[in-house]
C-alpha positions in Angstrom: 0.0 -0.2 0.1 1.5 3.6 -0.8 1.9 6.8 0.6 3.2 7.6 4.3 3.7 4.7 6.2 0.9 2.7 4.8 3.1 0.5 2.3 2.8 -2.2 4.6 1.7 -5.1 1.8 2.8 -4.0 -1.4 6.3 -2.8 -0.5 7.2 -5.3 2.3 8.3 -7.4 -0.3 10.2 -4.8 -2.1 12.0 -3.9 1.4 13.8 -6.9 1.3 11.5 -9.4 3.0 12.5 -12.1 0.6 12.1 -15.0 3.1 8.4 -14.2 3.7 8.0 -14.1 0.0 9.5 -17.5 -0.9 7.4 -19.0 1.8 4.5 -17.6 0.3 5.5 -18.6 -3.0 6.3 -22.2 -1.7 2.7 -22.4 0.1 1.2 -21.3 -3.3 2.9 -23.5 -5.5 3.4 -26.7 -3.5 -0.1 -26.4 -1.3 -2.1 -24.9 -4.0 -4.2 -21.7 -4.4 -7.2 -22.7 -1.9 -4.9 -23.1 1.0 -2.9 -20.0 -0.2 -5.8 -17.9 0.0 -7.1 -19.4 3.0 -3.8 -17.8 4.8 -5.1 -14.4 3.4 -7.8 -14.0 6.0 -5.9 -13.9 9.3 -3.3 -11.5 7.4 -6.2 -9.2 6.5 -7.5 -9.3 9.9 -4.1 -8.4 11.4 -3.7 -5.3 8.9 -7.2 -4.0 9.5 -6.6 -4.1 13.2 -3.1 -2.5 12.9 -2.9 -0.3 9.5 -4.7 2.8 10.8 -3.7 4.9 7.9 -4.8 2.6 5.2 -7.9 1.8 6.7 -8.8 5.4 6.6 -7.5 5.8 3.1 -9.6 3.0 2.3 -12.8 4.1 3.8 -12.0 7.8 2.2 -11.9 5.9 -1.1 -15.1 3.5 -0.5 -17.3 6.5 0.4 -16.6 8.1 -3.1 -16.9 4.8 -5.3 -19.5 3.2 -3.4 -21.5 6.7 -2.8 -22.1 5.7 0.7 -20.5 5.2 4.2 -18.4 2.1 3.8 -18.6 -0.6 7.0 -15.7 -2.3 8.6 -16.6 -5.3 6.3 -16.2 -3.3 2.9 -12.6 -2.3 4.1 -12.1 -5.7 5.0 -13.3 -6.8 1.3 -11.0 -4.0 -0.1 -8.0 -5.6 1.5 -9.3 -8.8 0.7 -9.1 -8.1 -2.7 -5.7 -6.7 -2.9 -4.4 -9.6 -1.1 -5.8 -12.0 -3.5 -4.3 -10.1 -6.4 -1.0 -10.0 -5.1 -1.2 -13.7 -4.4 -2.7 -14.6 -7.9 0.6 -12.7 -9.2 2.6 -15.9 -8.4 0.4 -18.1 -10.5 0.3 -15.5 -13.3 4.1 -15.2 -13.4 4.4 -19.2 -13.5 1.6 -19.3 -16.1 -0.9 -21.2 -14.5 -3.7 -19.6 -16.3 -5.9 -22.5 -16.1 -6.4 -21.8 -12.4 -8.3 -18.7 -13.5 -11.7 -17.5 -15.5 -10.6 -15.0 -17.7 -12.7 -12.8 -19.4 -11.4 -10.9 -22.3 -13.0 -7.6 -23.3 -11.8 -5.3 -26.5 -9.5 -8.1 -27.6 -9.8 -7.1 -31.0 -8.1 -3.8 -30.1 -5.1 -5.1 -29.2 -4.9 -7.7 -32.4 -5.4 -4.8 -34.6 -2.4 -3.3 -32.9 -0.4 -6.3 -33.3 -1.5 -6.6 -37.2 -0.5 -2.9 -37.8 2.9 -3.3 -36.1 3.1 0.2 -35.2 3.4 -0.6 -31.5 1.0 1.2 -28.9 1.4 2.5 -25.3 -0.6 0.6 -22.7 -1.9 2.7 -19.8 -2.9 1.0 -16.5 -3.2 2.0 -12.7 -2.6 0.6 -9.6 -5.9 -1.2 -10.3 -6.6 -4.8 -10.3 -4.1 -7.1 -11.7 -1.7 -6.1 -14.3 0.2 -9.4 -14.0 -3.4 -10.9 -15.6 -3.0 -8.6 -18.7 0.5 -9.9 -19.0 0.1 -13.5 -18.4 -2.4 -13.0 -21.4 0.1 -11.5 -23.6 2.6 -14.1 -23.0 0.2 -16.5 -24.5 0.4 -14.5 -27.8 4.0 -15.4 -29.5 4.3 -12.0 -31.4 3.5 -9.7 -28.4 6.4 -7.8 -26.8 5.7 -5.9 -23.8 8.3 -3.0 -22.3 7.7 -1.8 -18.9 8.3 2.1 -18.2 9.2 2.8 -14.3 11.8 4.6 -12.4 15.2 2.4 -12.0 14.5 2.0 -8.2 11.1 0.5 -8.7 12.6 -1.8 -11.6 15.3 -2.9 -9.1 12.6 -3.8 -6.3 10.2 -5.7 -8.8 13.1 -7.5 -10.2 13.9 -8.7 -6.6 10.6 -9.8 -6.1 9.9 -11.5 -9.3 13.2 -13.3 -9.0 12.0 -14.7 -5.9 8.6 -15.7 -7.3 9.7 -17.0 -11.2 13.7 -16.3 -11.9 12.9 -17.7 -15.3 11.1 -14.8 -16.2 12.5 -11.7 -17.3 11.0 -8.3 -17.7 11.9 -5.5 -20.0 12.1 -2.2 -18.6 12.8 1.3 -20.2 14.1 3.3 -17.0 12.3 6.7 -16.5 14.5 9.6 -15.8 17.5 8.8 -18.1 18.3 11.6 -20.8 17.6 8.7 -23.7 14.4 7.5 -21.8 11.8 8.8 -24.7 14.4 7.7 -27.1 14.1 4.0 -25.7 10.3 4.2 -25.8 10.3 5.5 -29.2 12.7 2.8 -30.3 10.4 0.0 -28.9 7.6 1.4 -30.4 8.6 1.4 -34.0 9.7 -2.3 -33.5 6.4 -2.9 -32.6 6.5 -3.3 -28.8 3.7 -2.6 -26.4 5.2 0.0 -24.0 3.0 -0.4 -20.5 3.0 2.6 -17.7 0.7 2.9 -14.8 -0.3 6.5 -15.1 -1.9 7.3 -11.5 1.0 8.0 -9.1 3.0 10.9 -9.0 6.6 11.3 -8.0 7.8 14.2 -6.2 10.1 15.3 -9.2 7.1 14.8 -11.6 4.7 17.5 -13.2 1.2 16.9 -12.2 -2.5 18.0 -13.4 -5.2 18.1 -11.0 -8.6 17.1 -12.7 -11.9 15.9 -11.5 -11.9 12.2 -10.2 -14.9 10.8 -8.4 -16.2 14.0 -7.1 -13.0 15.8 -6.1 -10.1 17.2 -8.0 -7.0 14.9 -7.7 -3.4 15.0 -8.8 -2.3 12.8 -11.8 1.5 12.8 -13.1 1.3 14.4 -16.5 4.6 12.6 -17.3 3.1 9.3 -19.4 0.5 11.6 -21.1 3.1 14.0 -22.4 5.3 11.5 -23.4 1.9 9.5 -25.7 1.5 13.1 -27.1 5.0 13.7 -28.1 5.3 10.3 -29.5 1.9 10.1 -31.5 1.2 6.9 -30.8 -2.0 4.6 -30.1 -2.6 4.9 -26.5 -4.9 1.7 -25.1 -6.2 1.6 -21.5 -5.8 -1.8 -19.9 -7.3 -3.3 -16.7 -7.3 -6.8 -15.3 -10.5 -6.7 -13.2 -10.3 -9.2 -10.3 -14.2 -10.4 -9.7 -13.5 -12.5 -7.1 -12.8 -16.4 -6.4 -11.0 -17.2 -9.5 -12.7 -14.8 -12.1 -10.6 -11.8 -13.8 -12.1 -9.8 -16.6 -9.4 -8.0 -18.6 -10.5 -4.7 -20.4 -9.0 -2.8 -23.1 -10.2 0.2 -24.7 -8.6 2.7 -27.0 -7.9 6.2 -25.4 -6.1 7.8 -28.7 -5.1 6.5 -31.9 -3.7 9.4 -34.1 -3.4 8.1 -37.6 -1.2 10.7 -39.2 2.0 12.4 -38.1 1.4 15.8 -36.7 3.5 18.2 -34.2 1.8 16.7 -31.1 2.8 17.4 -27.5 1.1 20.5 -26.6 0.0 21.1 -22.9 -3.7 21.0 -24.3 -3.1 17.6 -25.9 -1.5 16.1 -22.7 -4.0 17.4 -20.6 -6.9 16.1 -22.7 -5.6 12.8 -22.8 -5.0 12.6 -19.0 -8.6 14.0 -18.0 -10.1 11.0 -20.2 -7.8 8.6 -18.8 -8.9 9.9 -15.2 -12.6 9.8 -16.6 -12.4 6.1 -17.3 -10.5 5.5 -14.5 -13.1 6.7 -12.4 -15.9 4.5 -14.3 -14.3 1.4 -13.5 -13.8 2.3 -9.9 -17.4 2.8 -9.7 -17.7 -0.7 -11.6 -15.2 -2.6 -9.4 -14.6 -0.3 -6.4 -12.5 -3.1 -4.5 -9.9 -3.3 -7.3 -8.4 0.5 -6.5 -5.1 -0.4 -4.3 -4.0 3.2 -3.8 -4.1 3.0 0.3 -3.1 6.8 0.7 -4.8 10.2 0.8 -5.2 10.3 -3.1 -6.7 13.5 -2.9 -4.3 15.1 -0.4 
């Protein structure tokens, strides 16, 4: 969980608790998903009792997304959805898709991008399971996915993934380097899909405040400025956890420029950002327990 001191789950692994990760991976892969899922309940109860900051953030968000005052059971369900997605990452990274009931919506969009071999930018969020989307992509032999992230985040993710499946490499384009945009453009020219999570800001990034679940919130403008400058198709992607073993994977076209232009203006960047925020709000209302930013997003 992100923000302040409330990153207990998502970043505990990244802080170096590899023995705990390896234990959970062993339980998941040796004893199976049902037993591993049963272990999530005491973990969620623990965090419900002792993670005051993330509990308050969950209540704040759920009140907006649900349109009512959330109860303790709603917060527990929110925690459990997050924990389930974290656990299922183990199975997705080990290509055990047969364990899941996957429903793909908008698959024709990405198949068309593959046919055109133009490459496209995939924009996601800390919502649902990005690994469900990536695992689906690995079943397509012609799909190459590169991830854009800051190098420190990339190092942490590699550490976690090495503990889960050391055979699975990830292609990362490091943000913050002088040639980052050139590298993204080269991958797109090769027909790659370039993925970014576009809902969290870092201190050094520019931000744009726009309406989100009833109140203006700050979104980073970097991913949208990059997309506008490169003038490439932009596709929204979400792997929405539906409970049990069901995931619904959604693809939507956010932008599909048909001709070269002098893109990259502030107006174009902000228009794309606002469209992204509006669609993210739609999915937050549609599947509210899939939002995994456990901090005051509107601060």
